[in-house]
PDB file with one MODEL, atoms N, CA, C and O in Angstrom:
MODEL        1
ATOM      1  N   UNK A   1      -3.890 -60.445 126.567  1.00  0.00           N
ATOM      2  CA  UNK A   1      -3.148 -61.460 125.837  1.00  0.00           C
ATOM      3  C   UNK A   1      -1.685 -61.014 125.711  1.00  0.00           C
ATOM      4  O   UNK A   1      -1.403 -59.832 125.510  1.00  0.00           O
ATOM      5  N   UNK A   2      -0.773 -61.962 125.831  1.00  0.00           N
ATOM      6  CA  UNK A   2       0.653 -61.665 125.788  1.00  0.00           C
ATOM      7  C   UNK A   2       1.137 -61.626 124.345  1.00  0.00           C
ATOM      8  O   UNK A   2       0.934 -62.578 123.592  1.00  0.00           O
ATOM      9  N   UNK A   3       1.776 -60.529 123.961  1.00  0.00           N
ATOM     10  CA  UNK A   3       2.376 -60.440 122.631  1.00  0.00           C
ATOM     11  C   UNK A   3       3.873 -60.195 122.809  1.00  0.00           C
ATOM     12  O   UNK A   3       4.271 -59.149 123.321  1.00  0.00           O
ATOM     13  N   UNK A   4       4.688 -61.133 122.398  1.00  0.00           N
ATOM     14  CA  UNK A   4       6.136 -60.982 122.598  1.00  0.00           C
ATOM     15  C   UNK A   4       6.705 -59.891 121.687  1.00  0.00           C
ATOM     16  O   UNK A   4       6.206 -59.639 120.590  1.00  0.00           O
ATOM     17  N   UNK A   5       7.752 -59.265 122.178  1.00  0.00           N
ATOM     18  CA  UNK A   5       8.438 -58.258 121.386  1.00  0.00           C
ATOM     19  C   UNK A   5       9.322 -58.944 120.350  1.00  0.00           C
ATOM     20  O   UNK A   5       9.763 -60.073 120.564  1.00  0.00           O
ATOM     21  N   UNK A   6       9.583 -58.281 119.240  1.00  0.00           N
ATOM     22  CA  UNK A   6      10.513 -58.884 118.273  1.00  0.00           C
ATOM     23  C   UNK A   6      11.904 -58.999 118.866  1.00  0.00           C
ATOM     24  O   UNK A   6      12.352 -58.126 119.609  1.00  0.00           O
ATOM     25  N   UNK A   7      12.572 -60.077 118.531  1.00  0.00           N
ATOM     26  CA  UNK A   7      13.871 -60.379 119.119  1.00  0.00           C
ATOM     27  C   UNK A   7      15.032 -59.830 118.303  1.00  0.00           C
ATOM     28  O   UNK A   7      16.190 -60.090 118.632  1.00  0.00           O
ATOM     29  N   UNK A   8      14.751 -59.082 117.257  1.00  0.00           N
ATOM     30  CA  UNK A   8      15.806 -58.641 116.358  1.00  0.00           C
ATOM     31  C   UNK A   8      16.911 -57.855 117.029  1.00  0.00           C
ATOM     32  O   UNK A   8      18.084 -58.117 116.762  1.00  0.00           O
ATOM     33  N   UNK A   9      16.590 -56.909 117.881  1.00  0.00           N
ATOM     34  CA  UNK A   9      17.623 -56.061 118.469  1.00  0.00           C
ATOM     35  C   UNK A   9      18.094 -56.561 119.819  1.00  0.00           C
ATOM     36  O   UNK A   9      19.096 -56.062 120.333  1.00  0.00           O
ATOM     37  N   UNK A  10      17.424 -57.510 120.403  1.00  0.00           N
ATOM     38  CA  UNK A  10      17.808 -57.985 121.728  1.00  0.00           C
ATOM     39  C   UNK A  10      18.970 -58.954 121.688  1.00  0.00           C
ATOM     40  O   UNK A  10      19.844 -58.901 122.554  1.00  0.00           O
ATOM     41  N   UNK A  11      19.002 -59.826 120.716  1.00  0.00           N
ATOM     42  CA  UNK A  11      20.047 -60.848 120.647  1.00  0.00           C
ATOM     43  C   UNK A  11      21.137 -60.342 119.723  1.00  0.00           C
ATOM     44  O   UNK A  11      21.054 -60.470 118.502  1.00  0.00           O
ATOM     45  N   UNK A  12      22.146 -59.773 120.327  1.00  0.00           N
ATOM     46  CA  UNK A  12      23.247 -59.221 119.537  1.00  0.00           C
ATOM     47  C   UNK A  12      24.552 -59.840 119.995  1.00  0.00           C
ATOM     48  O   UNK A  12      24.699 -60.256 121.144  1.00  0.00           O
ATOM     49  N   UNK A  13      25.476 -59.890 119.083  1.00  0.00           N
ATOM     50  CA  UNK A  13      26.824 -60.313 119.442  1.00  0.00           C
ATOM     51  C   UNK A  13      27.597 -59.067 119.804  1.00  0.00           C
ATOM     52  O   UNK A  13      27.685 -58.133 119.007  1.00  0.00           O
ATOM     53  N   UNK A  14      28.159 -59.044 121.000  1.00  0.00           N
ATOM     54  CA  UNK A  14      28.827 -57.849 121.473  1.00  0.00           C
ATOM     55  C   UNK A  14      30.287 -57.792 121.064  1.00  0.00           C
ATOM     56  O   UNK A  14      30.938 -56.756 121.200  1.00  0.00           O
ATOM     57  N   UNK A  15      30.798 -58.900 120.566  1.00  0.00           N
ATOM     58  CA  UNK A  15      32.193 -58.903 120.124  1.00  0.00           C
ATOM     59  C   UNK A  15      32.263 -58.530 118.657  1.00  0.00           C
ATOM     60  O   UNK A  15      31.337 -58.784 117.887  1.00  0.00           O
ATOM     61  N   UNK A  16      33.367 -57.929 118.290  1.00  0.00           N
ATOM     62  CA  UNK A  16      33.622 -57.661 116.884  1.00  0.00           C
ATOM     63  C   UNK A  16      34.001 -58.980 116.210  1.00  0.00           C
ATOM     64  O   UNK A  16      34.731 -59.777 116.798  1.00  0.00           O
ATOM     65  N   UNK A  17      33.534 -59.219 115.023  1.00  0.00           N
ATOM     66  CA  UNK A  17      33.959 -60.446 114.337  1.00  0.00           C
ATOM     67  C   UNK A  17      35.447 -60.377 113.995  1.00  0.00           C
ATOM     68  O   UNK A  17      35.945 -59.363 113.504  1.00  0.00           O
ATOM     69  N   UNK A  18      36.130 -61.466 114.263  1.00  0.00           N
ATOM     70  CA  UNK A  18      37.563 -61.515 114.004  1.00  0.00           C
ATOM     71  C   UNK A  18      37.760 -61.943 112.554  1.00  0.00           C
ATOM     72  O   UNK A  18      37.388 -63.051 112.168  1.00  0.00           O
ATOM     73  N   UNK A  19      38.334 -61.076 111.777  1.00  0.00           N
ATOM     74  CA  UNK A  19      38.547 -61.373 110.353  1.00  0.00           C
ATOM     75  C   UNK A  19      40.034 -61.297 110.035  1.00  0.00           C
ATOM     76  O   UNK A  19      40.479 -60.470 109.239  1.00  0.00           O
ATOM     77  N   UNK A  20      40.790 -62.181 110.679  1.00  0.00           N
ATOM     78  CA  UNK A  20      42.229 -62.227 110.440  1.00  0.00           C
ATOM     79  C   UNK A  20      42.560 -63.464 109.644  1.00  0.00           C
ATOM     80  O   UNK A  20      41.893 -64.493 109.755  1.00  0.00           O
ATOM     81  N   UNK A  21      43.595 -63.352 108.842  1.00  0.00           N
ATOM     82  CA  UNK A  21      44.098 -64.532 108.146  1.00  0.00           C
ATOM     83  C   UNK A  21      45.050 -65.269 109.055  1.00  0.00           C
ATOM     84  O   UNK A  21      45.741 -64.668 109.878  1.00  0.00           O
ATOM     85  N   UNK A  22      45.078 -66.582 108.897  1.00  0.00           N
ATOM     86  CA  UNK A  22      46.047 -67.355 109.666  1.00  0.00           C
ATOM     87  C   UNK A  22      47.432 -67.062 109.139  1.00  0.00           C
ATOM     88  O   UNK A  22      47.630 -66.946 107.930  1.00  0.00           O
ATOM     89  N   UNK A  23      48.376 -66.944 110.026  1.00  0.00           N
ATOM     90  CA  UNK A  23      49.739 -66.634 109.615  1.00  0.00           C
ATOM     91  C   UNK A  23      50.707 -67.623 110.231  1.00  0.00           C
ATOM     92  O   UNK A  23      50.483 -68.158 111.317  1.00  0.00           O
ATOM     93  N   UNK A  24      51.776 -67.845 109.512  1.00  0.00           N
ATOM     94  CA  UNK A  24      52.871 -68.635 110.041  1.00  0.00           C
ATOM     95  C   UNK A  24      52.504 -70.066 110.366  1.00  0.00           C
ATOM     96  O   UNK A  24      51.945 -70.791 109.543  1.00  0.00           O
ATOM     97  N   UNK A  25      52.833 -70.457 111.592  1.00  0.00           N
ATOM     98  CA  UNK A  25      52.645 -71.850 112.011  1.00  0.00           C
ATOM     99  C   UNK A  25      51.181 -72.240 112.089  1.00  0.00           C
ATOM    100  O   UNK A  25      50.852 -73.415 111.925  1.00  0.00           O
ATOM    101  N   UNK A  26      50.298 -71.291 112.334  1.00  0.00           N
ATOM    102  CA  UNK A  26      48.865 -71.619 112.379  1.00  0.00           C
ATOM    103  C   UNK A  26      48.374 -72.065 111.005  1.00  0.00           C
ATOM    104  O   UNK A  26      47.571 -72.993 110.906  1.00  0.00           O
ATOM    105  N   UNK A  27      48.849 -71.415 109.950  1.00  0.00           N
ATOM    106  CA  UNK A  27      48.461 -71.813 108.595  1.00  0.00           C
ATOM    107  C   UNK A  27      49.042 -73.175 108.243  1.00  0.00           C
ATOM    108  O   UNK A  27      48.369 -74.002 107.628  1.00  0.00           O
ATOM    109  N   UNK A  28      50.287 -73.406 108.631  1.00  0.00           N
ATOM    110  CA  UNK A  28      50.931 -74.699 108.354  1.00  0.00           C
ATOM    111  C   UNK A  28      50.212 -75.815 109.109  1.00  0.00           C
ATOM    112  O   UNK A  28      49.981 -76.890 108.555  1.00  0.00           O
ATOM    113  N   UNK A  29      49.858 -75.565 110.372  1.00  0.00           N
ATOM    114  CA  UNK A  29      49.163 -76.577 111.167  1.00  0.00           C
ATOM    115  C   UNK A  29      47.769 -76.864 110.603  1.00  0.00           C
ATOM    116  O   UNK A  29      47.341 -78.017 110.564  1.00  0.00           O
ATOM    117  N   UNK A  30      47.069 -75.826 110.171  1.00  0.00           N
ATOM    118  CA  UNK A  30      45.727 -76.028 109.597  1.00  0.00           C
ATOM    119  C   UNK A  30      45.813 -76.823 108.299  1.00  0.00           C
ATOM    120  O   UNK A  30      44.999 -77.716 108.064  1.00  0.00           O
ATOM    121  N   UNK A  31      46.784 -76.509 107.464  1.00  0.00           N
ATOM    122  CA  UNK A  31      46.951 -77.250 106.210  1.00  0.00           C
ATOM    123  C   UNK A  31      47.352 -78.701 106.478  1.00  0.00           C
ATOM    124  O   UNK A  31      46.858 -79.618 105.822  1.00  0.00           O
ATOM    125  N   UNK A  32      48.248 -78.902 107.444  1.00  0.00           N
ATOM    126  CA  UNK A  32      48.647 -80.263 107.781  1.00  0.00           C
ATOM    127  C   UNK A  32      47.505 -81.088 108.338  1.00  0.00           C
ATOM    128  O   UNK A  32      47.355 -82.261 107.996  1.00  0.00           O
ATOM    129  N   UNK A  33      46.703 -80.481 109.192  1.00  0.00           N
ATOM    130  CA  UNK A  33      45.558 -81.205 109.741  1.00  0.00           C
ATOM    131  C   UNK A  33      44.561 -81.561 108.646  1.00  0.00           C
ATOM    132  O   UNK A  33      44.029 -82.670 108.629  1.00  0.00           O
ATOM    133  N   UNK A  34      44.305 -80.631 107.736  1.00  0.00           N
ATOM    134  CA  UNK A  34      43.370 -80.902 106.637  1.00  0.00           C
ATOM    135  C   UNK A  34      43.881 -82.033 105.754  1.00  0.00           C
ATOM    136  O   UNK A  34      43.113 -82.906 105.350  1.00  0.00           O
ATOM    137  N   UNK A  35      45.166 -82.015 105.457  1.00  0.00           N
ATOM    138  CA  UNK A  35      45.753 -83.082 104.642  1.00  0.00           C
ATOM    139  C   UNK A  35      45.683 -84.428 105.352  1.00  0.00           C
ATOM    140  O   UNK A  35      45.375 -85.442 104.725  1.00  0.00           O
ATOM    141  N   UNK A  36      45.962 -84.452 106.645  1.00  0.00           N
ATOM    142  CA  UNK A  36      45.908 -85.702 107.407  1.00  0.00           C
ATOM    143  C   UNK A  36      44.483 -86.235 107.490  1.00  0.00           C
ATOM    144  O   UNK A  36      44.264 -87.442 107.386  1.00  0.00           O
ATOM    145  N   UNK A  37      43.520 -85.350 107.674  1.00  0.00           N
ATOM    146  CA  UNK A  37      42.121 -85.787 107.756  1.00  0.00           C
ATOM    147  C   UNK A  37      41.653 -86.345 106.416  1.00  0.00           C
ATOM    148  O   UNK A  37      40.970 -87.369 106.380  1.00  0.00           O
ATOM    149  N   UNK A  38      42.009 -85.688 105.318  1.00  0.00           N
ATOM    150  CA  UNK A  38      41.613 -86.184 103.995  1.00  0.00           C
ATOM    151  C   UNK A  38      42.270 -87.523 103.691  1.00  0.00           C
ATOM    152  O   UNK A  38      41.640 -88.409 103.113  1.00  0.00           O
ATOM    153  N   UNK A  39      43.528 -87.671 104.076  1.00  0.00           N
ATOM    154  CA  UNK A  39      44.226 -88.936 103.873  1.00  0.00           C
ATOM    155  C   UNK A  39      43.594 -90.048 104.690  1.00  0.00           C
ATOM    156  O   UNK A  39      43.463 -91.175 104.213  1.00  0.00           O
ATOM    157  N   UNK A  40      43.201 -89.739 105.920  1.00  0.00           N
ATOM    158  CA  UNK A  40      42.569 -90.749 106.776  1.00  0.00           C
ATOM    159  C   UNK A  40      41.239 -91.215 106.194  1.00  0.00           C
ATOM    160  O   UNK A  40      40.927 -92.406 106.223  1.00  0.00           O
ATOM    161  N   UNK A  41      40.464 -90.284 105.672  1.00  0.00           N
ATOM    162  CA  UNK A  41      39.173 -90.673 105.065  1.00  0.00           C
ATOM    163  C   UNK A  41      39.411 -91.520 103.828  1.00  0.00           C
ATOM    164  O   UNK A  41      38.725 -92.521 103.624  1.00  0.00           O
ATOM    165  N   UNK A  42      40.375 -91.133 102.997  1.00  0.00           N
ATOM    166  CA  UNK A  42      40.679 -91.913 101.805  1.00  0.00           C
ATOM    167  C   UNK A  42      41.132 -93.329 102.163  1.00  0.00           C
ATOM    168  O   UNK A  42      40.663 -94.302 101.573  1.00  0.00           O
ATOM    169  N   UNK A  43      42.042 -93.438 103.127  1.00  0.00           N
ATOM    170  CA  UNK A  43      42.526 -94.768 103.509  1.00  0.00           C
ATOM    171  C   UNK A  43      41.433 -95.612 104.145  1.00  0.00           C
ATOM    172  O   UNK A  43      41.406 -96.828 103.957  1.00  0.00           O
ATOM    173  N   UNK A  44      40.547 -94.997 104.883  1.00  0.00           N
ATOM    174  CA  UNK A  44      39.430 -95.745 105.472  1.00  0.00           C
ATOM    175  C   UNK A  44      38.535 -96.323 104.382  1.00  0.00           C
ATOM    176  O   UNK A  44      38.142 -97.488 104.447  1.00  0.00           O
ATOM    177  N   UNK A  45      38.216 -95.506 103.381  1.00  0.00           N
ATOM    178  CA  UNK A  45      37.372 -96.008 102.292  1.00  0.00           C
ATOM    179  C   UNK A  45      38.120 -97.013 101.430  1.00  0.00           C
ATOM    180  O   UNK A  45      37.520 -97.978 100.957  1.00  0.00           O
ATOM    181  N   UNK A  46      39.422 -96.808 101.215  1.00  0.00           N
ATOM    182  CA  UNK A  46      40.214 -97.717 100.408  1.00  0.00           C
ATOM    183  C   UNK A  46      40.392 -99.068 101.074  1.00  0.00           C
ATOM    184  O   UNK A  46      40.341-100.105 100.413  1.00  0.00           O
ATOM    185  N   UNK A  47      40.601 -99.057 102.391  1.00  0.00           N
ATOM    186  CA  UNK A  47      40.839-100.302 103.114  1.00  0.00           C
ATOM    187  C   UNK A  47      39.584-101.156 103.231  1.00  0.00           C
ATOM    188  O   UNK A  47      39.677-102.377 103.354  1.00  0.00           O
ATOM    189  N   UNK A  48      38.416-100.531 103.194  1.00  0.00           N
ATOM    190  CA  UNK A  48      37.177-101.305 103.329  1.00  0.00           C
ATOM    191  C   UNK A  48      36.611-101.731 101.985  1.00  0.00           C
ATOM    192  O   UNK A  48      35.483-102.217 101.915  1.00  0.00           O
ATOM    193  N   UNK A  49      37.386-101.553 100.909  1.00  0.00           N
ATOM    194  CA  UNK A  49      36.954-101.909  99.559  1.00  0.00           C
ATOM    195  C   UNK A  49      35.632-101.258  99.197  1.00  0.00           C
ATOM    196  O   UNK A  49      34.747-101.880  98.610  1.00  0.00           O
ATOM    197  N   UNK A  50      35.524-100.003  99.559  1.00  0.00           N
ATOM    198  CA  UNK A  50      34.316 -99.260  99.217  1.00  0.00           C
ATOM    199  C   UNK A  50      34.283 -99.024  97.709  1.00  0.00           C
ATOM    200  O   UNK A  50      35.294 -98.654  97.111  1.00  0.00           O
ATOM    201  N   UNK A  51      33.125 -99.238  97.102  1.00  0.00           N
ATOM    202  CA  UNK A  51      32.982 -99.053  95.661  1.00  0.00           C
ATOM    203  C   UNK A  51      32.706 -97.603  95.309  1.00  0.00           C
ATOM    204  O   UNK A  51      32.402 -97.285  94.159  1.00  0.00           O
ATOM    205  N   UNK A  52      32.810 -96.731  96.285  1.00  0.00           N
ATOM    206  CA  UNK A  52      32.483 -95.318  96.043  1.00  0.00           C
ATOM    207  C   UNK A  52      33.689 -94.520  95.597  1.00  0.00           C
ATOM    208  O   UNK A  52      33.560 -93.323  95.341  1.00  0.00           O
ATOM    209  N   UNK A  53      34.865 -95.138  95.492  1.00  0.00           N
ATOM    210  CA  UNK A  53      36.049 -94.389  95.057  1.00  0.00           C
ATOM    211  C   UNK A  53      36.226 -94.484  93.566  1.00  0.00           C
ATOM    212  O   UNK A  53      37.171 -93.916  93.019  1.00  0.00           O
TER     213      UNK A  53
ENDMDL
END
């Protein structure tokens, strides 16, 4: 009968996790995109007379 080996040590990420903070223009772009996305969702709900606001 076939008994599979545990997969715990076989599936590993070989890269180091990148734990850097965004700096400079990357932070500004991320904040701008987040603000634009939130504004778009608000305007979409506002324009459709959604009662959820």
